[in-house]
MIMAR-188616 format. One line per field, with one value per atom (N, C-alpha, C): residue in one letter; x, y, z. Coordinates in Angstrom, 2 decimals. Each point is the difference from the previous one (the first is absolute). Example, Ala and Ser with C-alpha at 12.3 -4.5 7.8 and 13.67 -1.06 7.14 Angstrom:
! MIMAR-188616
res <- [A_A_A_S_S_S]
x <- [13.19_-0.89_0.90_-0.35_0.82_-0.77]
y <- [-5.69_1.19_1.20_1.05_1.19_1.09]
z <- [7.80_0.00_0.00_-0.72_0.06_0.73]
! end
This chain:
! MIMAR-188616
res <- [M_M_M_S_S_S_L_L_L_R_R_R_K_K_K_I_I_I_N_N_N_E_E_E_F_F_F_I_I_I_I_I_I_E_E_E_G_G_G_L_L_L_I_I_I_K_K_K_L_L_L_S_S_S_G_G_G_L_L_L_L_L_L_V_V_V_I_I_I_F_F_F_F_F_F_V_V_V_F_F_F_L_L_L_I_I_I_F_F_F_L_L_L_L_L_L_L_L_L_L_L_L_K_K_K_D_D_D_S_S_S_L_L_L_S_S_S_L_L_L_F_F_F_G_G_G_V_V_V_Y_Y_Y_P_P_P_L_L_L_K_K_K_D_D_D_F_F_F_L_L_L_F_F_F_G_G_G_T_T_T_N_N_N_W_W_W_L_L_L_P_P_P_V_V_V_S_S_S_D_D_D_P_P_P_P_P_P_K_K_K_F_F_F_G_G_G_F_F_F_V_V_V_P_P_P_L_L_L_L_L_L_L_L_L_G_G_G_S_S_S_I_I_I_Y_Y_Y_V_V_V_T_T_T_V_V_V_I_I_I_A_A_A_I_I_I_I_I_I_I_I_I_C_C_C_V_V_V_P_P_P_L_L_L_G_G_G_I_I_I_A_A_A_A_A_A_A_A_A_M_M_M_F_F_F_I_I_I_A_A_A_E_E_E_V_V_V_A_A_A_P_P_P_P_P_P_S_S_S_I_I_I_K_K_K_H_H_H_T_T_T_L_L_L_K_K_K_A_A_A_L_L_L_V_V_V_E_E_E_I_I_I_L_L_L_A_A_A_S_S_S_I_I_I_P_P_P_S_S_S_V_V_V_V_V_V_L_L_L_G_G_G_F_F_F_I_I_I_G_G_G_I_I_I_V_V_V_W_W_W_L_L_L_G_G_G_P_P_P_F_F_F_F_F_F_R_R_R_N_N_N_T_T_T_F_F_F_H_H_H_L_L_L_N_N_N_T_T_T_G_G_G_M_M_M_C_C_C_G_G_G_L_L_L_T_T_T_G_G_G_S_S_S_L_L_L_L_L_L_L_L_L_A_A_A_F_F_F_M_M_M_A_A_A_M_M_M_P_P_P_T_T_T_I_I_I_I_I_I_S_S_S_I_I_I_S_S_S_E_E_E_D_D_D_A_A_A_I_I_I_V_V_V_G_G_G_V_V_V_P_P_P_K_K_K_T_T_T_Y_Y_Y_R_R_R_E_E_E_A_A_A_A_A_A_F_F_F_G_G_G_L_L_L_G_G_G_A_A_A_T_T_T_Q_Q_Q_W_W_W_Q_Q_Q_T_T_T_M_M_M_W_W_W_R_R_R_I_I_I_I_I_I_L_L_L_P_P_P_A_A_A_A_A_A_S_S_S_S_S_S_G_G_G_I_I_I_M_M_M_A_A_A_A_A_A_I_I_I_M_M_M_L_L_L_G_G_G_V_V_V_G_G_G_R_R_R_V_V_V_I_I_I_G_G_G_E_E_E_T_T_T_M_M_M_V_V_V_V_V_V_L_L_L_M_M_M_V_V_V_T_T_T_G_G_G_N_N_N_S_S_S_P_P_P_V_V_V_I_I_I_P_P_P_H_H_H_S_S_S_I_I_I_L_L_L_Q_Q_Q_P_P_P_M_M_M_R_R_R_T_T_T_L_L_L_T_T_T_A_A_A_T_T_T_I_I_I_A_A_A_G_G_G_E_E_E_M_M_M_G_G_G_E_E_E_A_A_A_V_V_V_S_S_S_G_G_G_A_A_A_D_D_D_H_H_H_Y_Y_Y_F_F_F_A_A_A_L_L_L_F_F_F_A_A_A_T_T_T_G_G_G_L_L_L_I_I_I_L_L_L_F_F_F_I_I_I_I_I_I_T_T_T_F_F_F_V_V_V_I_I_I_N_N_N_F_F_F_I_I_I_A_A_A_E_E_E_M_M_M_F_F_F_L_L_L_Q_Q_Q_R_R_R_T_T_T_R_R_R_K_K_K]
x <- [-13.55_0.99_1.41_0.85_1.35_0.84_1.11_0.90_0.59_0.26_0.57_-0.96_-1.27_-1.00_-0.19_0.08_-0.12_1.16_1.22_1.16_-0.13_-0.47_-0.18_-1.05_-1.07_-1.06_0.55_0.80_0.57_0.97_0.85_0.98_-0.71_-1.02_-0.75_-0.68_-0.53_-0.65_0.98_1.22_1.02_0.45_0.12_0.40_-1.07_-1.27_-1.09_-0.05_0.20_-0.01_1.14_1.16_1.13_-0.31_-0.59_-0.37_-1.03_-1.00_-1.03_0.58_0.94_0.62_0.81_0.68_0.76_-0.95_-1.10_-0.98_-0.57_-0.28_-0.56_0.97_1.28_1.00_0.17_0.01_0.10_-1.20_-1.17_-1.22_0.07_0.55_0.13_0.97_1.09_0.94_-0.69_-0.77_-0.74_-0.97_-0.71_-0.95_0.71_1.16_0.76_0.43_0.53_0.42_-1.19_-1.12_-1.18_-0.57_-0.02_-0.56_0.78_1.32_0.79_0.01_-0.14_-0.08_-1.28_-1.10_-1.28_0.05_0.82_0.15_0.62_0.89_0.57_-1.04_-0.70_-0.92_-1.23_-0.18_-1.06_0.31_1.30_0.40_0.80_0.47_0.79_-0.65_-0.29_-0.72_0.75_-0.73_0.59_0.59_-0.70_0.48_1.35_0.17_1.27_1.12_-0.34_1.02_0.42_-0.95_0.31_0.61_-0.35_0.45_0.86_0.28_0.85_1.44_0.69_1.38_1.02_-0.44_0.92_-0.15_1.13_0.02_0.77_-0.76_0.59_-0.72_0.33_-0.76_0.22_1.07_0.27_-0.31_-0.59_-0.35_-1.30_-0.40_-1.23_-0.85_-1.06_-0.49_0.82_-0.03_0.76_-0.61_0.87_-0.43_0.48_-0.93_0.32_-0.27_0.64_-0.16_0.72_-0.72_0.51_0.80_-0.22_0.56_1.52_0.75_1.47_0.54_-0.62_0.46_-0.30_-1.19_-0.37_0.90_0.26_0.86_1.43_0.47_1.33_0.09_-1.03_-0.02_-0.06_-0.81_-0.14_1.32_0.67_1.27_1.01_0.26_1.06_-0.42_-1.29_-0.46_0.14_-0.43_0.05_1.44_0.89_1.40_0.63_-0.32_0.56_-0.47_-1.28_-0.53_0.60_0.18_0.62_1.40_0.70_1.36_0.01_-0.80_0.15_-0.75_-1.07_-0.77_0.82_0.57_0.79_1.18_0.72_1.14_-0.43_-1.09_-0.48_-0.46_-0.76_-0.48_1.17_0.93_1.16_0.83_0.17_0.75_-0.74_-1.33_-0.79_0.10_-0.05_0.12_1.38_1.03_1.35_0.14_-0.50_0.12_-0.79_-1.20_-0.87_0.39_0.50_0.14_1.44_0.86_1.32_1.12_-0.09_1.09_0.24_1.25_0.28_-0.37_-0.33_-0.42_1.02_1.27_1.04_-0.08_-0.52_-0.08_-1.44_-0.97_-1.39_-0.38_0.35_-0.36_0.75_1.22_0.75_-0.67_-0.46_-0.69_-1.29_-0.75_-1.25_0.27_1.08_0.35_0.40_0.70_0.40_-1.22_-1.00_-1.23_-0.68_-0.04_-0.60_0.79_1.31_0.82_-0.29_-0.16_-0.33_-1.31_-0.96_-1.30_0.09_1.03_0.11_0.78_0.54_0.76_-0.96_0.27_-0.90_-0.08_-1.19_-0.19_0.82_0.24_0.78_1.44_0.52_1.35_0.05_-1.02_-0.07_-0.15_-0.74_-0.13_1.34_0.82_1.34_0.85_-0.13_0.74_-0.44_-1.30_-0.49_0.53_0.07_0.47_1.50_0.77_1.46_0.57_-0.59_0.61_-0.89_-1.23_-0.83_-0.44_-0.41_-0.43_1.11_1.19_1.09_0.38_-0.11_0.32_-0.95_-1.31_-0.96_0.15_0.33_0.19_1.14_1.10_1.15_-0.21_-0.70_-0.20_-0.96_-1.13_-1.02_0.05_1.02_0.18_-1.25_-0.44_-1.19_0.38_-0.97_0.22_0.14_-0.72_0.05_-0.24_0.68_-0.21_-1.15_-0.62_-1.15_-1.24_-0.31_-1.08_-0.75_-0.98_-0.82_0.78_0.99_0.77_0.79_0.57_0.75_-0.91_-1.19_-0.95_-0.47_-0.22_-0.49_0.99_1.28_1.01_0.10_-0.06_0.07_-1.26_-1.16_-1.23_-0.01_0.56_0.10_0.87_1.09_0.88_-0.75_-0.87_-0.73_-1.10_-0.63_-1.10_0.49_1.24_0.50_-0.01_0.42_-0.05_-1.41_-1.02_-1.38_-0.37_0.31_-0.36_0.77_1.29_0.81_-0.52_-0.25_-0.38_-1.33_-1.02_-1.32_-0.02_0.68_0.05_0.73_1.06_0.74_-0.87_-0.79_-0.92_-1.04_-0.50_-0.99_0.60_1.24_0.66_0.30_0.49_0.28_-1.29_-1.12_-1.28_-0.58_0.57_-0.49_0.32_-0.97_0.25_1.15_0.76_1.13_-0.46_-1.23_-0.50_-0.03_-0.19_0.03_1.37_1.04_1.36_0.31_-0.37_0.28_-0.70_-1.25_-0.73_0.66_0.45_0.65_1.30_0.82_1.25_-0.28_-1.06_-0.34_-0.39_-0.54_-0.37_1.17_1.17_1.18_0.28_-0.70_0.23_1.32_0.65_1.22_-0.36_1.02_-0.26_-0.56_0.54_-0.50_-1.45_-0.34_-1.37_-0.95_0.46_-0.84_-0.26_1.03_-0.18_-0.90_0.22_-0.70_-1.45_-0.23_-1.33_-0.85_0.62_-0.75_-0.05_1.18_0.06_-0.53_0.44_-0.46_-1.52_-0.63_-1.47_-0.68_0.56_-0.62_0.12_1.06_0.21_-0.44_-0.73_-0.33_-0.82_-0.92_-0.82_0.87_0.90_0.90_0.94_0.46_0.89_-0.75_-1.26_-0.80_-0.24_-0.21_-0.15_1.27_1.16_1.28_0.16_-0.41_0.11_-0.91_-1.23_-0.93_0.49_0.56_0.56_1.22_0.77_1.12_-0.47_-1.10_-0.58_-0.44_-0.66_-0.41_1.18_1.09_1.22_0.57_-0.03_0.56_-0.86_-1.30_-0.86_-0.19_0.23_-0.14_1.29_1.12_1.28_0.07_0.58_0.03_1.40_0.89_1.29_0.85_0.08_0.86_-0.48_-1.30_-0.49_0.07_-0.11_0.13_1.41_0.98_1.40_0.57_-0.46_0.76_-0.80_-1.29_-0.75_-0.10_0.51_0.01_-1.13_-1.12_-1.13_-0.51_-0.22_-0.56_-1.43_-1.02_-1.40_-0.51_0.60_-0.42_-0.32_-0.76_-0.33_1.27_0.42_1.26_-0.21_0.97_0.00_1.16_0.88_1.14_0.41_0.50_0.44_1.29_0.65_1.25_-0.21_-1.24_-0.24_-0.46_0.22_-0.47_-1.52_-0.49_-1.44_-0.28_-1.27_-0.39_-1.10_0.06_-0.99_-1.00_-1.02_-1.03_0.61_0.79_0.55_0.98_0.81_0.97_-0.72_-1.12_-0.76_-0.52_-0.58_-0.54_1.12_1.09_1.10_0.69_0.14_0.73_-0.78_-1.33_-0.80_-0.84_-0.21_-0.87_0.55_1.31_0.58_-0.14_-0.20_-0.12_-1.44_-0.94_-1.40_-0.63_-0.78_-0.70_-1.18_-0.09_-1.08_-1.36_-0.87_-1.33_-0.09_1.13_-0.02_-0.31_-0.29_-0.33_1.19_1.21_1.19_0.09_-0.29_0.00_-0.99_-1.22_-1.02_0.31_0.69_0.39_0.99_0.88_0.94_-0.73_-1.03_-0.80_-0.75_-0.49_-0.66_0.98_1.22_1.04_0.26_0.04_0.18_-1.16_-1.22_-1.16_0.11_0.38_0.13_1.14_1.09_1.11_-0.43_-0.80_-0.53_-0.84_-0.86_-0.86_0.84_1.01_0.85_0.72_0.62_0.74_-0.95_-1.21_-0.97_-0.38_-0.26_-0.36_1.14_1.23_1.16_0.16_-0.11_0.15_-1.17_-1.18_-1.16_0.20_0.51_0.28_1.09_1.03_1.07_-0.53_-0.90_-0.58_-0.85_-0.68_-0.78_0.92_1.14_0.95_0.59_0.27_0.52_-1.00_-1.28_-1.04_-0.05_0.17_0.03_1.19_1.14_1.20_-0.23_-0.62_-0.25_-0.93_-0.97_-0.93_0.66]
y <- [-47.46_0.57_-0.26_-0.52_-0.32_1.26_-0.17_1.12_0.54_-0.90_0.43_0.91_-0.38_0.82_1.35_-0.02_1.27_0.93_-0.55_0.81_0.55_-0.87_0.46_1.12_-0.14_1.02_1.33_-0.06_1.22_0.66_-0.81_0.55_0.63_-0.70_0.56_1.31_0.04_1.22_1.16_-0.29_1.05_0.51_-0.91_0.43_0.89_-0.40_0.83_1.35_-0.02_1.25_0.93_-0.58_0.82_0.65_-0.78_0.56_1.11_-0.20_1.02_1.25_-0.17_1.15_0.83_-0.67_0.73_0.87_-0.60_0.76_1.15_-0.26_1.02_1.16_-0.30_1.05_0.84_-0.66_0.74_0.92_-0.50_0.82_1.18_-0.23_1.10_1.07_-0.43_0.96_0.84_-0.68_0.72_1.02_-0.40_0.92_1.19_-0.24_1.09_1.01_-0.51_0.89_0.74_-0.72_0.62_1.09_-0.24_0.98_1.31_-0.07_1.22_0.63_-0.81_0.56_0.80_-0.51_0.72_1.31_0.06_1.26_1.07_-0.39_0.96_0.41_-0.99_0.30_0.78_0.12_0.85_1.48_0.35_1.40_0.27_-1.05_0.17_-0.85_0.57_-0.74_-1.25_-1.09_-1.26_0.17_0.76_0.20_0.71_1.00_0.71_-0.89_-0.93_-0.91_-1.00_-0.60_-1.06_0.54_1.22_0.52_1.26_0.43_1.16_-0.27_1.02_-0.17_0.68_0.48_0.66_-0.60_-0.42_-0.48_1.03_0.92_1.09_0.08_-0.89_-0.07_1.19_0.78_1.12_1.35_-0.02_1.26_0.54_1.19_0.61_0.44_-0.72_-1.21_-1.23_-1.04_-1.21_-0.71_-0.66_-0.76_-1.44_-0.92_-1.42_-0.75_0.44_-0.68_-1.34_-1.04_-1.37_-0.42_0.67_-0.45_-0.08_1.01_-0.12_-1.21_-0.32_-1.14_-1.31_-0.09_-1.22_-0.20_1.08_-0.12_-0.36_0.55_-0.37_-1.49_-0.54_-1.44_-0.81_0.45_-0.73_0.01_1.15_0.10_-1.00_0.04_-0.85_-1.47_-0.29_-1.38_-0.59_0.76_-0.51_-0.24_0.96_-0.17_-1.17_-0.12_-1.12_-1.34_-0.09_-1.26_-0.31_1.02_-0.22_-0.57_0.42_-0.48_-1.39_-0.20_-1.22_-1.20_0.21_-1.16_-0.84_0.56_-0.86_-0.66_0.78_-0.57_-1.08_0.25_-0.97_-1.30_0.09_-1.21_-0.76_0.73_-0.67_-0.71_0.64_-0.63_-1.23_0.11_-1.14_-1.17_0.31_-1.06_-0.64_0.80_-0.56_-0.92_0.45_-0.80_-1.30_0.07_-1.18_-0.98_0.50_-0.87_-0.17_0.96_-0.01_-0.26_0.60_-0.08_-1.44_-0.44_-1.35_-0.11_-1.22_-0.18_0.49_-0.01_0.38_1.48_0.85_1.43_0.49_-0.85_0.43_0.41_-0.79_0.31_1.25_0.18_1.20_1.25_-0.06_1.14_0.31_-1.03_0.23_0.64_-0.43_0.58_1.47_0.32_1.38_0.88_-0.54_0.75_0.32_-0.97_0.23_1.04_-0.01_0.99_1.40_0.12_1.30_0.54_-0.90_0.43_0.50_-0.40_0.37_1.29_0.61_1.24_1.11_0.71_1.09_1.11_0.55_1.04_1.25_0.27_1.19_-0.13_-1.22_-0.22_0.33_-0.44_0.33_1.50_0.65_1.45_0.69_-0.46_0.57_-0.22_-1.16_-0.25_0.98_0.27_0.97_1.40_0.40_1.35_0.14_-1.01_0.11_-0.28_-0.94_-0.44_0.22_-0.52_0.02_1.42_0.79_1.36_0.85_0.07_0.75_-0.51_-1.30_-0.56_0.55_0.00_0.54_1.51_0.70_1.44_0.35_-0.73_0.28_-0.53_-1.12_-0.59_0.81_0.41_0.72_1.52_0.46_1.43_0.62_-0.59_0.44_0.88_0.76_0.80_-0.89_-1.10_-0.96_-1.40_-0.96_-1.38_-0.66_0.73_-0.54_0.20_-0.98_0.13_-1.32_-0.02_-1.19_-1.21_0.20_-1.12_-0.69_0.77_-0.57_-0.89_0.52_-0.80_-1.22_0.13_-1.13_-1.15_0.32_-1.06_-0.75_0.75_-0.65_-0.80_0.50_-0.75_-1.27_0.09_-1.20_-1.05_0.44_-0.92_-0.65_0.76_-0.54_-0.97_0.26_-0.85_-1.28_0.00_-1.15_-1.32_-0.02_-1.29_-0.59_0.84_-0.50_-0.62_0.70_-0.50_-1.28_-0.03_-1.19_-1.20_0.17_-1.12_-0.60_0.83_-0.52_-0.53_0.68_-0.50_-1.33_-0.14_-1.27_-1.14_0.26_-1.02_-0.38_1.00_-0.28_-0.82_0.31_-0.73_-1.43_-0.17_-1.36_-0.81_0.65_-0.69_-0.49_0.41_-0.51_-1.49_-0.84_-1.46_-0.38_-1.00_-0.45_-0.57_-0.50_-0.56_1.05_1.28_1.06_0.07_-0.07_0.08_-1.24_-1.17_-1.25_-0.03_0.49_0.02_0.95_1.17_0.96_-0.55_-0.62_-0.59_-1.15_-0.74_-1.11_0.46_1.21_0.56_0.71_0.00_0.57_1.45_0.52_1.39_0.11_1.13_0.27_0.44_0.11_0.45_1.42_0.88_1.37_0.03_-0.76_-0.04_-0.55_-1.00_-0.56_1.03_0.72_1.01_1.13_0.48_1.19_-0.30_-1.15_-0.27_-0.97_-0.70_-0.99_0.38_0.17_0.19_1.37_1.05_1.34_0.16_-0.43_0.09_-0.84_-1.18_-0.84_0.61_0.74_0.62_1.46_0.45_1.43_0.53_-0.81_0.48_0.28_-0.90_0.22_1.16_0.17_1.11_1.33_0.03_1.22_0.32_-1.02_0.23_0.59_-0.51_0.54_1.47_0.32_1.38_0.91_-0.45_0.83_0.19_-1.03_0.15_0.91_-0.06_0.92_1.44_0.22_1.34_0.48_-0.88_0.36_0.33_-0.73_0.26_1.37_0.35_1.27_1.17_-0.08_1.15_0.23_-1.03_0.16_0.34_0.06_0.30_1.47_0.26_1.35_0.56_-0.71_0.58_0.38_-0.87_0.28_1.25_0.08_1.15_1.27_-0.14_1.18_0.55_-0.88_0.41_0.47_-0.55_0.21_0.60_0.23_0.52_1.51_0.69_1.45_0.66_-0.72_0.50_1.35_0.13_1.22_-0.28_0.55_-0.32_0.79_-0.21_0.65_-1.08_0.38_-0.96_-0.33_-1.24_-0.36_-0.07_0.51_-0.07_-0.85_-0.40_-0.83_-0.83_-1.20_-0.87_0.53_0.99_0.56_1.20_0.33_1.14_-0.49_0.80_-0.40_-0.13_-0.92_-0.24_-0.57_-0.14_-0.54_-1.03_-1.07_-1.06_0.10_-0.84_-0.02_-0.36_-1.06_-0.48_1.01_0.63_0.98_1.21_0.37_1.15_-0.30_-1.17_-0.36_-0.08_-0.68_-0.16_1.32_0.86_1.23_1.10_-0.03_1.11_-0.35_-1.26_-0.36_0.50_-0.01_0.47_1.50_0.75_1.45_0.48_-0.85_0.41_0.11_1.03_0.20_-0.96_-0.76_-0.96_0.70_-0.47_0.57_1.11_0.43_1.04_-0.61_0.88_-0.47_-0.76_0.47_-0.68_-1.42_-0.16_-1.31_-0.94_0.49_-0.83_-0.26_0.96_-0.22_-1.15_-0.14_-1.12_-1.32_0.00_-1.22_-0.33_1.04_-0.24_-0.58_0.49_-0.57_-1.46_-0.28_-1.38_-0.89_0.53_-0.78_-0.41_0.94_-0.33_-0.99_0.19_-0.96_-1.38_-0.05_-1.27_-0.69_0.76_-0.57_-0.52_0.77_-0.42_-1.31_-0.07_-1.21_-1.19_0.27_-1.08_-0.58_0.85_-0.47_-0.79_0.50_-0.70_-1.38_-0.09_-1.30_-0.93_0.55_-0.82_-0.61_0.81_-0.53_-1.06_0.24_-1.00_-1.30_0.08_-1.20_-0.77_0.73_-0.67_-0.81_0.59_-0.74_-1.19_0.16_-1.12_-1.13_0.33_-1.03_-0.76_0.73_-0.68_-0.94_0.44_-0.85_-1.28_0.12_-1.20_-0.97_0.52_-0.89_-0.72]
z <- [75.81_-0.93_0.56_-0.86_0.44_0.18_0.74_0.25_-1.30_-0.95_-1.28_-0.76_-0.01_-0.71_0.70_1.33_0.74_-0.36_-0.06_-0.37_-1.42_-0.91_-1.38_-0.07_0.76_0.01_0.53_1.06_0.58_-0.98_-0.63_-0.94_-1.20_-0.53_-1.13_0.40_1.21_0.47_0.13_0.50_0.12_-1.36_-0.95_-1.35_-0.62_0.14_-0.53_0.70_1.32_0.76_-0.45_-0.26_-0.46_-1.34_-0.91_-1.30_0.12_0.86_0.20_0.64_0.94_0.65_-1.00_-0.92_-1.02_-0.83_-0.44_-0.78_0.82_1.27_0.88_0.18_0.20_0.19_-1.27_-1.16_-1.26_-0.17_0.35_-0.10_0.96_1.21_0.95_-0.52_-0.62_-0.57_-1.07_-0.84_-1.05_0.60_1.05_0.63_0.63_0.63_0.59_-1.06_-1.11_-1.08_-0.60_-0.16_-0.58_0.90_1.30_0.94_-0.06_0.07_-0.03_-1.38_-1.05_-1.35_-0.17_0.52_-0.10_0.77_1.05_0.72_-0.89_-0.91_-0.95_-1.03_-0.56_-1.10_0.47_1.32_0.51_-0.15_-0.09_-0.12_-1.27_-0.67_-1.22_-1.09_-1.17_-1.05_-0.45_-0.13_-0.47_-1.40_-0.85_-1.37_0.00_0.86_0.05_0.53_0.87_0.52_-1.06_-0.69_-0.97_-1.28_-0.40_-1.29_0.13_1.22_0.19_-0.38_-0.49_-0.47_0.91_1.14_0.94_1.39_0.56_1.38_0.83_0.60_0.78_1.34_0.93_1.26_0.92_-0.20_0.90_-0.65_-1.20_-0.64_0.61_-0.42_0.51_-1.20_-0.33_0.68_-0.41_0.81_-0.34_-1.21_-0.75_-1.17_0.15_-0.22_0.17_-1.31_-1.07_-1.28_0.00_-0.33_0.11_-1.24_-1.13_-1.28_-0.01_0.49_-0.04_0.75_1.12_0.79_-0.72_-0.59_-0.72_-1.21_-0.75_-1.17_0.39_1.12_0.47_0.30_0.67_0.29_-1.28_-0.97_-1.26_-0.77_-0.05_-0.72_0.54_1.29_0.56_-0.06_0.14_-0.05_-1.40_-1.01_-1.38_-0.43_0.27_-0.40_0.75_1.29_0.78_-0.55_-0.36_-0.53_-1.37_-0.83_-1.31_0.17_1.03_0.23_0.62_1.05_0.80_-0.57_-0.76_-0.50_-0.98_-1.08_-0.90_0.71_0.83_0.70_0.98_0.71_0.99_-0.63_-1.09_-0.67_-0.63_-0.59_-0.59_1.08_1.15_1.09_0.52_0.12_0.46_-0.98_-1.29_-1.01_0.04_0.22_0.08_1.21_1.15_1.21_-0.13_-0.58_-0.06_-1.09_-1.16_-1.16_-0.49_0.27_-0.63_1.01_1.16_0.97_0.44_0.07_0.50_1.47_0.44_1.40_1.02_-0.37_0.96_0.38_-0.89_0.31_0.14_-0.29_0.07_1.42_0.98_1.39_0.48_-0.48_0.37_-0.55_-1.25_-0.60_0.73_0.37_0.72_1.37_0.65_1.29_-0.17_-1.08_-0.24_-0.24_-0.70_-0.23_1.32_0.89_1.32_0.79_-0.15_0.70_-0.54_-1.31_-0.59_0.55_0.20_0.52_1.43_0.72_1.41_0.23_-1.07_0.18_0.42_1.09_0.43_-1.04_-0.15_-1.00_0.32_1.28_0.34_-0.48_-0.05_-0.52_-1.49_-0.73_-1.42_-0.20_0.91_-0.08_0.14_0.93_0.17_-1.25_-0.61_-1.25_-1.07_-0.07_-0.97_0.24_1.27_0.34_-0.25_0.38_-0.04_-1.39_-0.71_-1.26_-1.22_0.03_-1.20_-0.37_1.00_-0.28_-0.62_0.62_-0.62_-1.39_-0.22_-1.32_-1.06_0.27_-0.96_-0.17_1.09_-0.08_-0.95_0.10_-0.86_-1.42_-0.13_-1.32_-0.85_0.59_-0.76_0.24_0.73_0.26_0.64_1.08_0.71_1.17_0.48_1.20_1.24_-0.01_1.10_-0.55_0.59_-0.40_0.72_0.95_0.72_-0.86_-0.83_-0.98_-0.11_-0.88_-0.15_-0.48_-0.87_-0.53_1.11_0.90_1.12_0.85_0.32_0.77_-0.75_-1.31_-0.80_-0.03_-0.15_-0.05_1.33_1.09_1.30_0.29_-0.42_0.18_-0.86_-1.19_-0.85_0.68_0.61_0.73_1.16_0.67_1.14_-0.43_-1.15_-0.46_-0.66_-0.48_-0.75_0.78_1.27_0.72_0.07_0.18_0.04_-1.34_-1.08_-1.34_-0.31_0.33_-0.29_0.78_1.29_0.85_-0.43_-0.19_-0.34_-1.43_-0.92_-1.39_-0.07_0.77_0.00_0.51_1.03_0.51_-1.06_-0.73_-1.04_-1.14_-0.37_-1.08_0.41_1.22_0.49_0.09_0.24_0.12_-1.31_-1.14_-1.29_-0.10_-0.34_-0.03_-0.93_0.40_-0.81_-1.33_-0.06_-1.26_-1.11_0.35_-1.01_-0.65_0.82_-0.52_-0.85_0.53_-0.72_-1.35_-0.03_-1.27_-0.99_0.49_-0.89_-0.55_0.86_-0.47_-0.96_0.25_-0.88_-1.39_-0.11_-1.30_-0.68_0.66_-0.61_0.37_1.00_0.41_0.74_-0.17_0.75_1.42_0.84_1.37_0.03_-0.86_-0.05_-0.48_-1.05_-0.49_1.06_0.73_1.07_1.09_0.40_1.04_-0.47_-1.23_-0.49_-0.38_-0.65_-0.57_0.84_0.91_0.79_1.47_0.60_1.45_0.42_-0.69_0.37_-0.12_-1.12_-0.04_1.08_0.30_1.02_1.38_0.24_1.32_0.03_-1.01_-0.13_1.16_0.54_1.12_1.22_0.32_1.13_-0.23_-1.23_-0.31_0.12_-0.47_0.15_1.46_0.81_1.44_0.59_-0.45_0.47_-0.39_-1.22_-0.46_0.83_0.25_0.77_1.43_0.59_1.35_-0.02_-1.09_-0.14_-0.11_-0.74_-0.09_1.37_0.76_1.35_0.90_-0.18_0.78_-0.34_-1.28_-0.45_0.45_-0.24_0.26_1.50_0.82_1.43_0.73_-0.72_0.63_0.41_1.17_0.54_0.12_0.68_0.39_-1.20_-1.00_-1.15_-0.74_-0.30_-0.75_0.83_1.32_0.86_-0.02_-0.18_0.08_-1.34_-1.12_-1.24_-1.16_0.12_-1.16_-0.03_0.99_-0.03_0.76_0.20_0.79_-0.48_-1.29_-0.57_-0.44_0.68_-0.33_-1.19_-1.15_-1.24_-1.04_-0.99_-1.06_-0.78_-0.02_-0.69_-1.51_-0.72_-1.47_-0.52_0.89_-0.39_1.20_-0.27_1.08_0.62_-0.64_0.51_0.90_0.34_0.87_1.37_1.03_1.33_0.03_0.78_0.13_1.37_0.30_1.30_-0.19_0.78_-0.08_1.15_-0.07_1.05_1.35_0.01_1.27_0.60_-0.85_0.50_0.58_-0.57_0.52_1.40_0.18_1.31_1.04_-0.36_0.96_0.31_-1.00_0.20_0.70_-0.12_0.52_1.22_0.28_1.11_1.33_0.17_1.26_0.20_-1.09_0.10_-0.02_-0.42_-0.10_1.39_0.20_1.27_0.07_1.07_0.16_-0.05_-0.87_-0.15_-1.02_-0.57_-1.02_-1.38_-0.96_-1.34_-0.62_0.25_-0.50_0.54_1.24_0.65_-0.66_-0.25_-0.62_-1.48_-0.65_-1.40_-0.13_0.97_-0.03_0.20_0.83_0.16_-1.29_-0.69_-1.28_-1.02_0.02_-0.87_0.35_1.30_0.44_-0.41_0.00_-0.41_-1.47_-0.84_-1.42_-0.23_0.73_-0.10_0.48_1.05_0.51_-1.07_-0.66_-1.04_-1.17_-0.41_-1.11_0.32_1.16_0.38_0.20_0.51_0.17_-1.35_-0.98_-1.33_-0.63_0.14_-0.57_0.62_1.31_0.66_-0.31_-0.20_-0.37_-1.38_-0.94_-1.34_0.06_0.80_0.14_0.57_0.97_0.59_-1.01_-0.90_-1.05_-0.91_-0.38_-0.85_0.75_1.29_0.79_0.08_0.13_0.04_-1.33_-1.11_-1.30_-0.10_0.57_-0.03_0.80_1.17_0.83_-0.69_-0.76_-0.70_-1.17]
! end
């Protein structure tokens, strides 16, 4: 066996080992979360955790109702996606199809810069400017509410959606555009009826990854959503998400107590949700590659 083949064999083996280690570590994380979650469900009913409407870990007896936290995450995620998806896809279409070459690279660089802004900086912007603005505009008791968090999360998810959607749009074969123009279609008709449907799998993957980015964000929602673990009835009221609950209470929970294990159970459900979202996004990406 030649030296070149030996090197190729070693490199292939290292790549396979790296992939297997990633799967192994993810499985270990799942087992860790599952083990501590089962410790809670041994003393606290699973039904009360999944369908309870009160999160009162310091009451007597403590209550670990999961519903307010889940609804808080759903509220801020849905509003953020409603805001960032149309804007993100429109920006991606502009960069890929409309923007002149002289500014296209500048716009792509700006998108990458937006993605690199630390979430804590956006949280400070929400506290100092956005929260007081909503408080005065809507005459609220506090501007730290779901809408404040949703807008900042939309801003954070937009670079992901723009970047991946732009790649999907650029990947549409040029023959599609040439055929549309040859049939007399305008540029707008070509983009709307030809390019967008052809790039739909990649755009859906971008949206799903944006959802995963939003639902897994911690610092922004911890700083600006008000952290009120109650069932939300309006996006203008304070609420709390899954990630904010774990980050805000883990440092205060006594190791080995029911509250401690309840936070791990919350993390387990969050892990499952994000895993499913990323799995769906990967399915759409595979369709795009094909």
